[in-house]
N, C-alpha and C positions, 0 to 999 in steps of 0.2 A: 644351820639356818636356812631356812628352805628357800627357793629358788624368787630371787625378786626380780620383776623387768625391769631391764635394762632403762631408764631414763622413765617419766611418764607413761600411765600406759594410755594410748590416744582413746579416748570414749566413744560412744556411739550411742544415737536414744533410740528407741523403739520406731520412733515416724521414719526415720532415718532409712534403719534396716527395711522396714514396711515401703517404702519409697522404691527403695533399691531391686528389691524383690521384685514388686509390679515393673518396673523400667526394664527386667531383664526378664519378663515374661516368665517367670516362676512361677506356678501356685502355690497358695500356702494360706493354712487354716489358724485358728488364735488358740493356741493351750492356754494354760495355765499357769506355767514359768518361762514356758518354750514357744517360739512357733513350729509347725512341722512343716515341713517341704519336703519334697522327691530326691532322695539321696544322687550326689552327683557323683558317687563312689560305685556303683551298684551297675553291674550290666545292664545297657540299656541301646538305643539310638544314642550315635556320638549327638548329634544336633539338638535333640532333644530330651528333655526328664522324661520315662516313663511314665504315663498316668498310676495313681495309684489304684490297685485294685484290691482284691480280700487279701491275695496270695501275697502281691508286693504293697504294703501300706505307705506310708510316709514315715521312713526310718530317717530321715534329718533334723535333729532337732535343734534352734537356735537361740541360746539363754537371751532372753527379754531384756537385761540386765547390762549384760558387759557386749553381746552380738558373738560370745562363743560358740562352736556349734559340736555337735557329736553325731556321727553314724552308726545306729544301733546295729546294722548290719553288718557293716566292715571294720567298726571301730576306728574310723577315722577321726579325728579329733583336730580344733585347730582355734585360731581365733579369728576374730572377721575380716580382719585382711588378709589370713589364708583363706578363707569362703570367698572371698572378695577374686584372688588372684587364680582359683580355681575354676568359678564363671568363666574367669576374662579366658585363660587354658583352651576349655570346650568351647568358646566360642570359634578358635583359631586350628579346632580338631587336633589339639595336642592329647594324646590318653593322658586320662587319669594317673591320680599318685593312688598307688596301692597303700593300706596300712603300713605305715612304715614297721621293717624289723624292732623287734626292742631293744634298748640298749645294752652295754654290758653287764650293768650291775644287776639290772632286772631278770638278765638269763641268767645271769649268775643264784639270783632267790629264788626262780623256778625250779631250776634245777635243786636245789638243797629243799625246798618246799617236797620238789616228787621226793626225792629218799626219803624225809620224816615221812612223808603222807604213804609210801610202801611199807616203813618199818611198825605206822600206829597200826592196832589191832581195833577193828570193831569191839564196842563195849560188853557185848552182849558173849562175845570171841573169848574171853579170858581164861583163864585156868579153870576155874570153878564158878558156880554162884559165888561163893563165899565172897573172893575178891572182887566180883561185880557189884555186888551189893555196896560190898565197903568203900567202894570206888566211886559208885554214887551217894554215900551218904556221904562220903567226903567234901560233893562238892553239891548238895543240898538237892539233889536230883532224884533222890527216891521214886515219887511217883511218877516223873518220866518214863514214861513206857518206851521197850525196844521198839515197838515198830516208829514211836514218834523218832527215838534217835537214828534210824536205820534210813526213815527217809531223809532228814537233813543232814544223813551220812556225817552223821558226829561220831570219831576216833580217838582214841586213850593212846598215848605215848608212856608205857610202863620205865623205860629207863627215866624221863623227864619228870613223871606221876604228872603227865598235863595232859588235860581234853585236847583233840587239835578241830577245831574249824575250819571247812575247805573254803575257797574260793575258784568256784570256777569261770571261766570264761561263758557270757550271756550267750557268745553268740556261737562254741560249739563247744561247747561242755569242755574243754580242757580246764589243766590246774592252773592256774594263773597264782596264786599264795594260799598260805593259811594262819589262823594266830593259834597261839598256844596259849593255854590258860590252868595254871596253877596255883595251889591253895598256899597260904604263908600264912603261920601262926605269929601273932603278936603277943604275948599273954594269953587273954583269956579272948580278946579280939581276932575275928578270920580275916584276913582280906587275900583281895586276890589279886596276880601280878600275871600283865598281858603283853606276849610277844607277839610280832608280825613279820612273816616274807613276804613281798619284800618290807621296807622299815616304813613306819610311820604314813608321810608323804606320803607314800607312791603307794598304799596299801586301801583300795577304794572300793572293800567288798561287801555290796548290801547283801549279809547273809541270808539265805535262802531263795532267791531272788528264781535261781533254775525252775522251785517248784511253784511259781507263781505263775497262771492261766493267761491264757491271750484274755480271756473275757471277765475277768476277774475286774469287779470296780468299785471295790473293800479291801481298805489297808491297814494294819495296823502298826504301826515305826518305834519299834521299843529302840532303848541304848543299850542291850545285851544279849547277847545269843543264845542263855539260856533262859530269858523273859522271852525271846519268838519263841523256844520250843514249848516253851511251857504252854504258852499262848494260843498257841495253832491246835496243840491237843486238847485244852481247855474248852475251844470253844469253834474250831474249824474255820475261822476266820485266814485270810493269808495274813502272816506277818512276817516282815523284817528289822534285822538287825544293824543301825548304823556300825562305820566301820571304829569311829572314836567316840561312841556313846556320848553324851550328851555335848561333848565338849566340841564338837562341828558337823557341818552336814557341808560336804565337799561338793560346789555348784557340779561340778560333772554328774553325780548319781543322779542329778533332777530329771533327762529325760527317762532315765528309767520307770522314775514315779507317775509320768504323766497319761498315762494309760486310767488312774483312779480319780472317780467321781466323790471316791468322802475316805478322808484318811485320819485316823484316829493318834494322836500322839503319847504314848502312853513310855516314858524316858525314864520313870525312876520315882524314887519316895522322897527326896530333897527338894529345899525351895529354888536349886540349882539347875534342877533338874524341868521341874516345871518355867523358870525364868527361859531356859534354851529350850523349850516348847513352843513357848509363845515368838520366840526368834524365828524359830525355823518353821514357823505356821506362814510367818512374812513371806517366807521365801516360798513359799509351797502353793501361795493364795491363800488366804483370810478362808474366803469363804467355802471350801469345801475342806476344812480341819474342824476337829474336836480336839478337845484337850482332856486326859485324865487327872483331875487333880491332886495330885499325893497327902496323904492324911493317912492315921490310923487304918479306918475300915478301906482306905486304898492302896495296900503298900505294892509295890512293883510286883510283876505280873508271878515270879517264879515264886514269891514269899505267898502271892494269896491264894495261888494253886496247893501250897506247904498249908497252910492253915485253912484251905476247905472252904475257902469263898465264893461267891457263884461270880467268873473273870466275864460272864454276858452280861450280866446285869449292870457292871462296872462300867463296860463298855457303852452299854447304853446311855448311862447317866453321864456319859462324859459332855463339858460344858461347848457350846460351840465358839472357836478362836475368834471370830469379829465382832465384836461391842457395836450398839449402835450408837450414835452420836452420844444419845443423852441414856441416864441410867437413872435409875431408881433404887434407894437403899436396900431396897429386898434383895437385887440382883447381886448387889457390891455384898451382902450378908456376910455369905460362905468364903469371901477372900481376907474380907476382914477378921474373922475366926482366923482362917488361917494364919494370919499373921502373927493373932494373938499368941496362939499356941506355941508358933514356930518363931520365939523371941532373937533367939539365938540365931537361926540361920536368915532371919531377916534381917540381923546386924551386918551383913556381908559374907564374905572370906576372909576368915581370920590368919594374920601371919604366922609363922609358927616359928620363928628366930625371934620375933619381938614383944614380948606379953605387954610391954609398956606401951608400944601402937595401938596396940589391942584395948589399952584402958582408954587410949584418948579418942580413937576412930571408932572403934568396936569391929573395922571390918570393911573389905573394899567391896563397893556396890558399887553398880550399875549408873549412869550419869548426875556423877557428883565430879567436882572436878577440886584437886586438892595442889596447891602450891606450896612448893618449897623453898624459900629463900635464903641465901648468907653470900657471907662475900668470896669472893676467888678464892678459889684454894681451899675453902676451906669442906671439904670433903661431896658436897652435893650430889657429882657423878656415880662417884663409889659408891654410896649411901642407896641413891634411886635403883642401882645399880642388883645391889643387893638387895632390896625393898619389893624392885618388880620381878627378883628371882624367885623368889622366895611363895610368889603366889602363882606364877608360872609352872611350877614343880608339886601344885597342886592343882596344876590344869584350867587356870586362869588364861587364856588366848589374850595376848602379848603384842602391843607393836611398837617398837624404838621409835623413832625419830631422832636422830642423834645428830645438829647441826656444830656442835664444836668440835666434839670430836670425832674420826672417824671409824666405821664399823667393826674393823679391825681390830683398832685397839679397844672399843669397847666390850670386842665379842672375848677377847682376851683376858679382861677385867672380869667377865661371868663368868665364863671357863675356869677361872682360878676363885672363885667364889663357889663356884658349884663342886667343884674339886677338894674344896679347902684345903689345898695344900698345891704348894711351888711348883707346877709341872715342868720349868727350866732344870730343877735337880733330876724329874724323874721321865725322861722322855720317854722312857719305854711302855708309860702309860696314858700315854696322849692320846694314840686309838681308842682306846675301851673307854677313859671321860668323854673323848667328842663324839662317840656313838650316843653315848647318851644325851650329850648336853642336844644333840641333832636330833632325839627325840620329843624333847619338851616345844608346846605350842608357841615358839617365839618366833618375831621377824622381824625385820630390820628394813625401813627406808633408807633407798639408796640416794636422799639430798645430801648435800653439805653446805655450808654457809648461808647466806641471806636468800631467799628464795621466795617466787610468788602463790600467796598462801593459797589464791583461789586451786592451786596446778597441787600445795600439799592437802589441802583437804579433799580433792577429788581424789588421790591417792588413799589419802584414810579412809572414804566410804566406799572403795572399791577392795581395800581390803577388808575393812568390815562385812563382807558378802562375798570375800570368796575363804576366808577363812574363820569366819564369827567372832572378830576380833571383840572383846571387852574390855582390855585394858590399854589406853595406849600413852605413852610414857613422851613427853616435849626436851629435850635439855637441847637448848634451852632457848628463853620466847625470844630473846633479846637477838640474838643468831639469827635467829629463823629467821625476825624480823627487819633485820638490819638496822642501824644504830638511827637511822636517817629518816626510820621510820617513827619514830617512837615519839614526835605530835602528835600524829594520829592519834582515834580515836583507840586503842586497841581493844 
């Protein structure tokens, strides 16, 4: 379970942030998703932040939605409250905090990553040409040149038959972690299995970031490292891959995307990637985003390269993300056609374990409300936790609000369902299953019993922004509302 803030997150509005900065005499300018200010953490005179110059630009970014900040020069980060505390300390002449030492787990993950990185070979330095060609064919990257692989620093780990993608710190180019990608055959279908060091929630690598120049203003965001390679090779445009593909865009990455005036999102070839692209465009500011609509003639970038399609032409045809308030059918025509072609995908994410449910509900779609009712003890919670877990295992980011039973009990039920066995009898397997469970995009609200509705809604909205939640479970409505509220209009 990823760390949830203790108690509700104190919210701050963009107006309050601006007023505070003005009152403190801190210069700032408006970016797309962040406010840019001089850093409190870089060297300069103690009493006054240094003015931005060509050599020392505004390197501190404050998220307009949450108030969280990140200094890209020192990698210091924290909440809006931390930012205010640092400003107060500076006024009292207290020396600034340097960016903290990484935690023990992170440190260990970095050391493991370094060992793997040293053992991995550049793909063009394998034993012979045949091994190189076979390896490239296995990953479908026969057309990706050695120069491209070299530029992005891709290596191959022979023992695990995995491609290795590095995560270099944008500040000093040290290795912070890596992602391993291997091919798994299931019958005729080929699947890819990814593993990251450090673990999913701390892995925030915008793959390709060190190669982006300070003057670059156009960018393509992809959902996969191999897509970024194909795109850069075919078009020469700056291209980055998101750490968790179309699952989520962590707000901590937004400061690194502020310099771009135009961002094209080309996340994948299915409707879920299209939905995710629309969601991410809202975070990045609609007015600078364009989206590549998935379709037969516009597959994901690597497939487009392998099929000999013109990637530059596809990028030029990307649709602007911001729709005007009134549209004609002509503007909707392509989208309607897309929905007719992909009826299966439009129906939503189907359950793997409940074929009967797929027949009734078709699948999980965003923006729909499903109410499950039944008497006490009839198995609502047990069923819903299985139902939500099924979707979560397919990459649907899920938020649980369990007002009736506590999170420890709920997590125990879900872990048992996930492992499909009684772990009480095999405790030696606990860590292995817990590690796998921890990597699911699953979050729990820390409320219990009756709650103020506004606080709950605020927390949900915060979670949607931070973790791109697309499925919220409330268990159950009566507990959340409290019995005395039942007379009001629910």
